[in-house]
N, C-alpha and C positions, 0 to 999 in steps of 0.2 A: 400457514403463513410463515415466511422466513423471518427470523429475527437476528440482528447483528448488533454487536456491542463494540464501541470504539476502544481500541487498544490503549489510547492515550488517556482519555477522560473517563471511560467506563460507562458512559451513557449510551442508550440505544441509538441506532442510526435509522432515521426515517427515510422512506422512499423519496421524499421531496428534496433530499440532499443529492441532487443529480451528479455532483462531483465527488461523492464518497469513493474511497479507494479500497481495493483488495490488494494487499502487498504480500508477495510470496518471498519467503526467506529460505535460502538453501546455500549449500557450500559453494563459495565463489570459485575455488580452483577446480573442482569437479566440473562446474558449468563452463568455465573458461577453456578448459582443456577437452571438452566434449566427452568427459568420462561419466556422465550421468547415467544412471540406470533407473528403471521404472520404480524400483523399491528404495531409492535413496531417500533419506529423511528430508522433509521440508515442512514448513508451517505457513499457513496463510493468516494474515492479520487484517482486521477491518478498521478503517479510519474515517472519521468525519472529514469533509473537505476543509473546513476551517481549522481543525486540529492539525491536519497535514500541512497546511500553509504556514501555521504558526510554529510547528515543531520539527518539520522534516526539511530543514535547511542545513546544509553542510558548510564547511569552511570554504570550499571552492565551488560549490554548485547548489542550486535549489531546484525544486520541481518546476517544470515549465507549465504555463497556463493551459496548453492543450490537454494535459493529463486530467484536468478538471472539466474538460469540455468548454473551455473558455478560449477566446481569441487572444493572440499575442498583444 
């Protein structure tokens, strides 16, 4: 069985959290310029849907409902 832990709160993520996220982190400029290679460093983080909604809002944007499988 796969087990995932939320990057924000540290608690386990259950399968009943249909909107849970996998977030990939990698170098912005390599990605934007198309210079990514298969061995470039990246990291995936796992996040509860409610933690993402509470904590992943920026100054000019926030995550949109379809990311969580929700309607607008």
